[in-house]
BAMARMI-841530 format. One record per residue: residue in one letter; x, y, z of N, C-alpha, C in turn. Coordinates in steps of 0.1 Angstrom, whole numbers, plus 5000, padded with zeros to 4 digits. Layout:
! BAMARMI-841530
AXYZXYZXYZ;...
! end
This chain:
! BAMARMI-841530
M909122064215907922174223909522224234;L909622164241910922224252912122264246;S912622254236913922234229914722344225;N913422434217914222514203913322624202;H912322674219911722764218912822924223;S912322984212913623134215912823274210;D911623234209910423394208911123494220;H911123564217912123714227910723744229;S909523754220908623874219907423774228;V907823744240906523694250906423784257;P905423824262904823944276905523914284;F906323834290907323854305908423884298;L908623904291910123964286909924064284;E909324154282908824294282908924374292;H909124324305909924404313911224424317;L911624304308913124314315914024424307;P915024474305915724624296916224534288;D916424634276916724604265917924474264;S919224554272920324454272920324284275;D919024284283918324084287918024044275;L917724124265917024014257917623894258;G916923814254917623684248919023634252;H919223714266920923634271919823574286;T920023424285919323374299920023384312;D921723384306922523384317922623514325;A921923614321922023734326920823764333;Y919623754324918423684326918623614341;S918923484346919023434355919423514367;E920623524359921223634369920323784380;K919923834369919123954377917923864380;L917023784380916623714391917023744401;S918123594404918923624414918923724422;D919623804418919923964428918624024432;E917324004425916224084425915524044437;R915523884435914423804444915023684445;P915123604458915423444462914923414455;L915123294455914823184447913423124455;I912423104451911723014457912122884461;G912022814475912022684477913622614472;S914822784477915722734477916622724488;R917222674497917722644509917522794513;R918222904509918723034517916523094519;S915723034512914223084514913223004521;R913322854522913022764524912322784543;R910922754540910322814557910522724566;K910022724574910122654588908822564583;F908622464589907422404584906022444596;H905322464587903822484597902622444595;L902522374609901622264607900022284602;R899622414602898622504597898522484580;T899322514576900222554560899722414556;F900522314562900822164559898922114554;L898122164565896822064564896422194557;S896122294556895722364544895722304529;K897022274529897422204516896922064517;L896822044525896521854528895021834524;L894221954528892821944524892421964514;G893121994498893221994487893521884480;P894121854467894221724458895121634467;P896221674471896821594482895821544490;G895221584495894321464505892921384499;L892721444485891821354477892521194476;V893921214473895321134467894621054480;I895221094491895720994500894320974505;G893221044507892020994511891820814498;G891820894488891220794475891720624484;Q893020634482894420534483893520494497;L893920544506893420444520891920414520;L890820504515889420424511889520294506;L890220254495890320174486890720034496;Q892120064502892919954510892119914527;I891320014530890419964543889419904534;A888719914525888019764520888419694517;A889819674511890119544506890519454522;W891519514530892219464542890919444553;S889419544555888719454559887819374552;F887619364543887519194535888019064537;F889919154535890519024538890518994555;A890119044566890119014578888718954585;V887919014573886618914576886618774572;L887618764559887718604554888318564560;Q889618614570890418514574889918454590;T888918584597888718534605887418424605;R886418444596885718324597885918224585;G886918204575887318144572886718124556;F885218154555885018164539883618254546;I883218334533881718374536880818314519;P879618264526879218194513878318294508;L877918274491876318334488875118284493;P874518344495872818264499872718124488;Y872018064487871617934479870917994468;S869918104464869918114456870618184443;T871318284452872318384447873518264441;A873818154448875318094441874518004432;V873017994434872917894421873017964413;W872918104409872118174395874118184388;V874918194401876318194399877018114394;M876717994393876917824391876417814376;N875517904368874217904364875118004350;Y875618084354876218204349877718244351;G878418184351879618134356880218234345;H880218234334880818334325880618454326;L879518514329879218654336879118694340;V879518604351879518634365881318704363;T881918624358883418654355883218774349;V882618814334882818934331882719034338;I881219044349881019144356882219184367;F883119084376883419084382884919154377;T885519084366886619144361886719284353;Q885119334351884719484350885019544364;I884619514373884519594382886119634393;S887119464387888019454393889019564384;T888719594371889519704363889219814367;G888019834371887520004372888619974388;L888619894400889119964410890619984406;S891119894397892519904396892720034389;L892220064382892620224370892620324381;F891120334391891120434404892220414409;S892720294416894120294420895320384415;S895520344402896620374395896120534390;F895220564388894920704389894920814398;L895020734408895620754424896820804421;F897520724418899420664421899120854409;S898720804401899020904387899421094396;W898021064402897521214405898321254415;G898821124422899921164431900821214434;V901721164421903421144418902721294410;R901721344399901621484393901921594402;Q901121564421900821654429902221644434;S903521604430904621604441905421694431;I905421654413906021714404905921874404;T904321864410904222074408905122104421;L904422024433905222104441906822134441;H907321994438909122044432909022124424;M908522154417908622304402908822394411;H907522394417907422544427908022574438;G909022474440910322474454910822454446;E912222374450913422374444913422314431;G913022264423912622204412913422094414;M913822064396914321904393915221924385;S915821844379916821914365915921794357;L915621824340914621844330915021674331;A916321574333916021434331914821364345;A914721404354914421394366912421414364;F912421534356911121624355910521504345;I911321474331910721374321910221264325;S911521264338911021084339910021024346;T910021154359908821084367907421124357;I907221254349906021224346905521104334;R906321074330906120934323906120804332;I906620794346906020694355904720764362;S904620894361903220854365902420854354;S902520874342901720834334901820634333;R902620604340902920464340903220394326;S904320474321904820464310906120444312;L906820254305908020224307909020264304;I910520364306911520384303912120244302;L913220244291913520174284914920184281;D916120234291916920324287918220274295;A918820224290920620154295921020244302;K921620364301921820464305920820584324;K919720514320919120544335918520454338;R919220324339919120214350917620254361;R918220324373917120334381916120434378;W915720494371914520514361913920424353;S914720334347914320224338913420124349;A914320094358913719974370912520054374;M912420174382911420204386910120214379;S910020264366909420264358908720114355;I909420034352909019874355908119804365;V908319864377908219794393906519864390;V906519994387905820064385904120064380;F904819994363903819904353903819814359;I904419704366903819534366903119554379;L903619674388902619634397900719724395;T901019784388899719894384898819784373;V899519684364898819614355898619484367;M898819444375898819334385897519364392;Q897419494391896419514398895219434398;T894619434386893719434383893219254384;S894219184382893819054385894119014401;C894819094405894819054417893019104423;W892819214424891419234427890219134422;S890619064413889319034406889718864415;G890918844417891418754426890718724440;L890618874445890418884458888718914460;I888018974450886319014447885718884439;T886318854432885318724421884918614431;P883418604438882918464443883218344430;L883918244436883818094430883317974437;P883417894431882917744436883717704439;L883217744457884717654467884317514474;D885417414477884917324483886017384498;I884517324508885017334522885417204530;D885317204540885617124544885317164565;F884117034566883617094585884316974594;P884616934604884816814614883116804618;M883116684614881716614618882316534631;T880916504644880916414651879316334650;G879216244653878516074652878616054664;R876916004672877215904677875915784676;E876415714681876015574674875915424687;L875015374684875215254695875915164694;D876815144704878015044708878214914711;L878514864701877814704704878714634712;S880014664717880514664719880314664735;S879014724740879114754756878714654761;P879414694775878514534787877514554788;R876814664787875414644791874114624779;L875114574774874214574758873814384760;R874914334764875114164768874214144779;S874014234791873614174800872214214801;L872014334792870614334787869814214780;Q871014144774870114064766869913924775;D870613914787871113794791869413824804;I868713884800866813874810866213934793;R866813884783865713924775865014034771;A865214124774865114284777865114304758;L865914274752866314284739865814214727;D865014084731864213984722863714044711;Y862714144709862314264702863314274687;C864114314691865214344683866014204678;V866214134686867714024687866813854674;V865513854687865213734678863613754671;N863613874674861813924666862214004654;S863514024654863314144646862714094629;T862613984623862113964612860114004614;N859914034622858614084622858614244620;I859514324615859814444609860114464592;P859114474587858514474575860014474565;A860614634563861714644555862714604565;F863014494569864314474571864314314567;F863014234567862714124560863014114546;V862314244540862714254523864214264521;G864614334530866314344527867114224526;Q867014134538867614034539868413974522;T867713914515868213844502868813924496;E868214084493868514144487870214174493;S870714194503871914264510872814094509;G872313984506873113894509873413834488;Y872813884480872413914463873814024461;A873914114463874614274464876114164470;A876014144480877614134484878113994475;L877513924471878213804461878313854447;K877013974442877914024433879014124431;N879214214439880014234443881314184442;D881914064448882513994450883213904436;L882213944428881813864412882213954402;G882614134407883114234401881614314393;L880214224398879314304391878914414399;A877614534398877114634400876714574410;A876514694419875314614432875414744441;A873814694444873414854454871914734460;L871914834471870814794483870214924491;S869114894499868615014501868014964516;L868315034526868015044538867015174542;F866215144550865215324555865315414542;D865715394527865015464515866715514515;V867515464519869015524518869715384507;T870315454497870815354490872715324491;F872815204497874215174497874815064483;N876115144484876515064474877414924479;I877214864471877214714475876814634492;S877014684503877014684517876614754528;T875714724539876014814549877114824558;A877914694555879114694566878814694577;G876914664584877014654595876914804602;T876514954592876415064600875015064599;L874515214608873215274604873615394598;P873415454587873015574585873215664593;L874015824598874015874601873316044603;T872216104602871816174601872116364612;T872016434605871616574610870516624611;V869416524610867916554616867016434620;D866416454628865716334630864816254616;V864816134615864216044603863115994607;D861516024600861215974609860915804603;A860715724614860315594614859515514614;S857915574614856915494620856615444603;G855415384604854615364593855415174587;R855715234576856015114567857215024573;W858215104578859315064586859614984602;F858115014611858414974618856714954626;T856614834630854714794633855114724647;G853814774650853714744666854214834674;L855014954667855515084677854715174677;P854215254689854515394685854815474676;V853915594669854515664663856615724665;T857215724660858515734666859415754655;V861015834660861615864649863215764651;L864215784643865215734643866215904644;P866615924657867016104662868316124655;K868216264655869916324649870716214655;S871816224648873516154651874416234644;L874216304641875516404631875416544636;W876416594642876716724643878016744638;S877816854630879016944626879717054641;A881217064640881917154654881217294650;Q880817344635880217474635878817484629;A878317544629876917604622877417584606;L876017484598876817504584876117584579;P876917694569876517774557875217764548;D874017834551872817854538872817814524;G874217824522874417844507875117704499;L874917604510875517464506874817424494;L875117424484875117354473875317204470;S875817154474875517024475877216994490;S876816854492877516794505878116644503;T878916614506879516474510879916454531;Y879716354529880816334542881616224548;S882316194552882916024554883216054566;M882715974575882715894592883315774592;M884115774608884715654607884015584617;Q882815484612881615444620882215344623;Q881515284636881515134641880715044633;G880914924623880814794617880314704626;F879914594614879814464620879914344608;T880514254611880214144596880514054606;A881413964596881013774599882413764596;D883113674599884313604591883413454590;V883313434576882513304575883813214564;S883513064568884312974567883112814561;C883112794549882412724542882712594541;E882212484541883012314536881512244539;Y882312124526881012034526880811904540;R880311874544880211784552879211694550;D879711524562878911434557877811414569;L876811494575876311454588875211344589;N874711314602873611224602873211254619;V872311094620872211094631873211094645;N874011034643875311024648876711124648;T876311184641877811304642877711404648;T878611504652878411584660879011754652;P877711764651876311764652875911714645;S874511644653873811564644873011634632;L872211554621871111604614870611494611;L869311514612867911434606867111504600;L867011424583866011424580864911414578;Q863611434579862511384577861711404565;S860611304561859911414550858511314553;D857111374551856311324549854911384541;T854211284536853211374533852211444538;A852111614532851611734540849711684538;K849911764551847911724552847811904547;Q846311844543845511954537844912084548;W845512204550845412244557843912304563;T843012314554841312294557840712154560;S841112064551840011954555841411854566;G842411814569843411774571843611664570;L843411604557843511514549844411534545;A845411414540847211404536846711444516;N847911524515847811554502849111534493;P848711384482849911334481851211424468;S850011554467851711634458852211754460;V852311744478853111874489853111744497;N854711744501855511704509855911764520;L856111764532856811834540858211764547;F859211874547860111834551860911894566;E861611794573862011884584863311804587;M864111894595864911904596865311984607;S866611874615866811884628868011834635;S868711924646869411854653869811874666;N870811774675870411804687871411894693;C872211964681873412064691872912174702;V873112244707872812394714872812474708;V872012614711872012704704871712814711;P872212924716871812984735870213054730;A869913104740868613164750867513094740;G867112964741866912874735865912964723;S866412964712866213034701865112934695;G865612774693864912734687865312724671;L866812764668867312764660867712624649;N867712524659867912344657867012294649;Y866212354644865112294639864412374626;T864112304616863712374608862512314600;S861612364590861012284580860112344568;T859312264558859012364549858712224541;Y857712294532856812284522856712254508;T857412104503857412144488856412114482;S856212094464855012034456856112004443;G855911884440856411844425857311804434;D858511784421860011784427860411854443;P861211814448861311814459863011924459;N862312034455863512174452863512254463;F864312194474864412334484866012304491;I865912454502867212434510866612494523;L867012364531867012394545867912454551;M867912494564869012604574868912554586;L869812534595869312574609870712634619;A870612644629871912704634872412614648;C873312604652874312514665875212664669;G875312654682876412694690876512844693;G877512924696877013074703877213064715;V877712944719877412914730878912914739;S878913004753880513054754880913084749;A880713184737881413234733882213164722;E881613104721882112974708881313044693;P881913044685881413094668880112974664;Y879613034654878012974654878012874641;S877612754637878012654630876412694621;L876212694608875212734605875512574593;I874312524593874112384587873012444574;F873312374562872612424551872612234545;L871112274536870912104531870212164518;G870712074505869812134493869711994488;A868612054482868011914472867511954462;G867211854451866711854433867611974429;M867112054425868312194417869012234426;Y869312224436869812284447870512204453;Q870812084445872011984451873112014451;F873712124441875212154448875212244455;M874612244469874712274483875112144491;N874712044487874511924494874411974509;I875411894518875411924531876412024539;T876212144535877512254540877212304556;V878412284557878112354572879412504573;C879012634581879912734575880012804595;T881312804592881512864604881713004605;F880813024613880113164617880813264627;N881813374623881913434635881913524631;P881013634643880413754642881713864644;Q881413984641883014064644882514234643;I883314254647882914424651883714464650;T883914554633884814644629885114784631;R886114844621885614984621885314994604;V884815084606884215104590884215304583;Q885115314571884815434572883715414561;V883015534561881515564555881215674546;D881515664533881415784527879915814521;Y879315934526877815954520877916074513;A877016024504877316144485875416094482;D875516204473874416184465873816054461;T874915974453874715854446875015744455;G874515774466874415664477875815674488;I875615524497876515544507877815464502;N879115434504880315344500880915324514;S881015184517881615184528882615104529;T883915114537885015054531885714964545;R885714844548885514804559886714764563;S887314824572888814774579889014654589;M889414584587889614464598890514454610;D891314534607892914574616892014604630;G892114524643891814564653890214494655;A889214404646888014374647888314244657;V887114304666886614214680885314134679;A885513974679884413874676883613924690;D882313924682881113914691880713834690;V880213784697878613644702878113724708;G877413824711876813894719875413904713;P874013984712873314004710873114074694;A874314144689874214144679874714054666;G875513944672875613814668874713744668;L873713704673872413584679871113684670;S871113804665870513864658871213874643;A872113884638872613814624872213654624;V872613544635871913384631870713374629;T869813464635868413474637868413514621;T868613634621868413724605868213594590;L869513544595870213454588868513344588;Y868513264595867613164594866713164591;W865513294593864713334587864413354575;M865313434570865813454558865713344556;Q866313254552866413104546864712994548;F864013044555862613004561862013084546;F861913194549861113244539861313264529;A862913264520862913244508862413084503;Q862012984510862112914504860012874499;A860112854487858412864482858412704479;M857212674475856312554472857212474459;F858112584453859012484440860212544438;T860012674440861912694443862512784456;N864012784455864112864467864913004464;V864313124468865013274466866713224463;V867413184476868213244476869013104468;G869013014468869712884458869112944443;D868113074440868313054431869713184421;E869513284437870913354433872113334432;V872213234440873513214442873913104431;R872913054422873312934408873513044402;S872613154402872413224387874113294384;L874513334396875513424401876713344396;V876813194407877813074402878113084383;A876513024379876813074364877413194360;E877813264360878913384358880013324355;V881113234363882113244368882113054369;D881512984368881012824359880112794357;P879812824345878912804336878412634340;E879112554340878612424343878312334357;G878812464364878912414379879812314384;Q880812304377881412184384882312204394;D882912324400883612354410882812374421;G882712314433882112294439882612434453;N884012474450883712544455884112654452;N883112674439882912834434881212864442;F881012754445879312734454879712774468;L880912724475881212764488881412914490;F882212924481882713064482881013154481;A880613144473879713274473878613224482;M878313084489877613114502878313154512;E879913154515880113264524880013404523;E880113474510879713604506878413624509;Y877913514504876013594509875813614520;I876213514527875713494541876613624551;R877713664545878713764555877513914548;G876913914536876414074530875114004538;V873813934545873213894549873613994563;A874713914572875113944585875414084588;E876314154576876214314578875114394580;Y874514334574872814444572871714364581;S872114274589871414284600871714364611;G873414364610873814414616873614614621;S873114614606872614764604871114724612;V870114624610868614624613869014634627;F869914564632869814564647869914684656;R871014744649871914904657870315054653;A869515004643868515074643867215034647;C866714914650866114854661865914914677;L867414934681867814964690867815134694;T868015154682868015344681867115414676;V865815334673865015424679864215404686;K863415534687862415604700861315534703;N861015564710859915414716859615274715;G861015264710861115114711861715034721;T862814944716863314914735863615004740;F864115104735864615224747863515334745;V863215434754862115514750862515664741;D863815664745864515784741865815734735;G865515624728866715574724867715514728;V869015524725870215464726870715574738;P870615514750871515554766872615594764;Q873115684772874115794767875115674770;D875115574778876215454789876415384776;M875515394764875815314752876315284740;R876515414740877115524731878715524725;I879215524714880015584708880115674697;L881315744700881415844690882315834678;S881815894668882715874656883015994651;G884116004642884116114637884916124623;G884616244615884116264599884916414598;V884416394582884816554577883316544566;L883016684569881916684558882616764544;H882516714536882916814526881816874521;G881617024518880917084511881517184497;K880217184489880617284480879417434484;I880117564479879717674485880217754473;V879417844467879917984460880218104473;G881418164468881818284481882918264476;W883718324491885018354492885518274503;R886718234500887418144511888618264516;R889318214527890318334534891618254527;I892418404526893218344518895018304528;T895618214518896018144528897718204517;A899018114526900118204517900318194504;S899318044502899618014485898918204477;T897918224482897218334476897618474482;F898418514493898318614498898818724485;Y899418734479899818774464899118884462;V897518844465896818904458896619024470;M896819044481897119174489898219284487;I899519204479900319314478900619424471;P900019394453900119494442899919654448;G898319624451897219734452897719774465;T899019734476898919774489900419854491;I900919784472902219904476902119994464;V901519994459900920124450900420244464;A899520214470898720274482899620344493;I900620264494901720264506902620364495;A903320364481903720424476903420634474;T902420604465901520704468901420814473;I900620764488900420824503902020844509;F903220764506904720824505904820964500;I904720924487905321064476904721214480;V902921144482902421294486902721304502;L902821274508902621344524904621344524;V905621304521906521344523907421474511;T906821494502907021644493905821754500;L904821664505904221834512904421874524;V905121744535905821814544907221894540;N907721874531909221924520908822094526;H907922064511907122174507906122334511;A905822234526904422324536904522464535;G905922524534906322614540906122734528;N905922644514905922734501904922794497;P904722874494903722984490903322924477;K901322924477901122844466901622904454;G901922824444901822864431900622854422;D900822904406899722904398899522784392;P898422714392897822604389899122504374;F899422384385900922364369900222204369;D899922134355899222034354901021914346;P901321844353902621834344902121744335;A901221664337900321554325899821644311;D899321744315898121854306899621894299;P899621884285900721934275900322124270;M899122134277898722284273899522354283;H899622294298900222314306902222364303;L902822294298904122224297904222334284;V902922344272903622454266903622584268;S902822604279902722724285903722794291;V904122724300905122734311906822774300;S906822644292908122694277907922794269;A906922844266906522934256907423104262;A907623094274908423224272909923274273;G910623144268911923154263912423124276;G912423064283912923084296914323004293;L913622864284915222784286915722784268;T915822924266915922974247917922904245;N918422914259919922824255919822674259;V919522614265919922484271919422394260;F918622454247918522324241919322394229;T920322304226921222324218920922244206;G920422204204920522054195919621914194;T919521814189919021664190920421584192;E921521614188922321524193922421484204;E922721314208922821284224923021354231;T924921354231925621504236924621634241;D924321674229923221824233921821764245;I921521674239920321604249920721594264;R921521514264922121454275922821574287;A923121684280923721814288922321874288;A921321844281920121944285919721894298;E919621764302918921664308919221704323;S920721714323921421774336920921884340;V919822004332920122114336918522144348;K919122174359917522174368916722284366;V915822304363914622354361913822434370;I912822504371911422544383910322604376;I909422624377908222694376907922774383;H908222924376908323064381907223184377;T906823234384906023344378906523494381;I906223544374907023684369906023734376;E905623894383904623954391903724024376;G902323994377901923994365901823974347;G902423844355902823714347902323644345;A902923514334902023394336903423294342;P903323204348904323104352904823054341;V906323044339907323024334908122894338;M908322804327909622694336910922794329;Q912022814340913122884338914222784344;V915622814340916922744349916622794360;R916822704366917722754385918822764383;S918822914393920522914395921122884402;
! end
């Protein structure tokens, strides 16, 4: 359209002398003589602020304002994210997003595409404004004119002889294409995993004050009378059974305060972010009370949390247990005396030959006058029973637990277990599926104080209540589980190992019982554990939300393409506008509009520029510098700049 137009009958040529018709060079010389070229160095005007501002208020201002608006929105959102760390959606909205993830992706992809197209449109419009100002001023070569038009439309220029223009077109194409994915990465809400530092406060089992209070019997309710608490009694055999099952490779779980522990409590008490009602079935003989809140976050938790788990390093309680078979009698140390008699009926006081009373005692010493060196039970029929008593725990020495089995529990014989209570560190992982405790024995401290005595008392009463007239719960559980690995029951070491694990599981459960008993309000302490008896525990809450996260170094790229496009657009428009602020405003011209190109080239001002389609002809034509000029009384035309 621009190359071979030579019609000399177009109106604006009628104003020229006949001798100039068809002679581009003479025509150009005449224009040069009669009227200085607009935009040439001879006619360039001084910069005037008022003129600059008047032009800025037109399309150039809209281009700059549009890009600034996009960037202010993007960088403001970025700044809020960097300041707050994340922005969560409300819970109900987050649930909807999770349920309709594909639809949400489509919606935000369309929004991102629209923002990207708007930014690219502003870039294109800005470049076209720059071309128009140049063409109304000093003009540009045809090669530059065509290349900038193609760049404004974000078309690729792949010409080895135009490496600079090719590189520019490729960069513009990549940046504008990337904007969609980058906007999407910035504004699309996603499921996010977030972490919050957590701090817990719990009873310190190593507190010196704890031992001094037990010395004056102030802790008896929680130490030697803990089996009066119904919920704790039920869980005693359950905890031993779960510990033994786990060590045999079987699935195991137990409950405490309606919380499921996978395997063992490890002597910890669950930390909570709210007060827990602990009255009624959990505690008896106490006023209405609660287990106070024991877990705090370093910052407010978002309302949009879909789920949360947290991991805490807490103080735990366990025991080092070692069992062996011993031959004890009244003359050994410790001594052991077993007596039996025909039991009397409770109502008439008469002897009943079918019911036997078995009594076991020792002359060993136990602390605090707890009376754990004597026990008894009733049996009917064959004497199937297990009896237990406890010795030691004096002057910081370990306890000795003595078990005696009879009948179908003969596998126990006389078993003596050394019981050494220990305070440990435990990683406690809280999840919806239950609590997992990972015990660490590094730095474990022996503790035969109140917590240790409470554990021995718990074991003693557990064994007492496990015995029925015909069977024993503990014996049945140990025997059934050992049968999993030793069906014939020939290896006595399996039973010893089973008892060690069973006792340890109950001891850890008792540590949790002891903590709860002292922590509850209106119990031993009216306001719960005093400040000087608490220990801090630290950890992290892992939460899942739907929203936006702080942009990191690895995701910062989402801000780059749009910012570069905006800066390039504003720079091109401002620099061109400053350099041409003093030029008179020409007729409207849009280089991207084919009708405008046809119109300005139809007058024949480029008649002698295009001589053919050979490569040499095209190269020669591309080097010609052209302008858009308006002849008085005529339409704008494209002509060679002299």
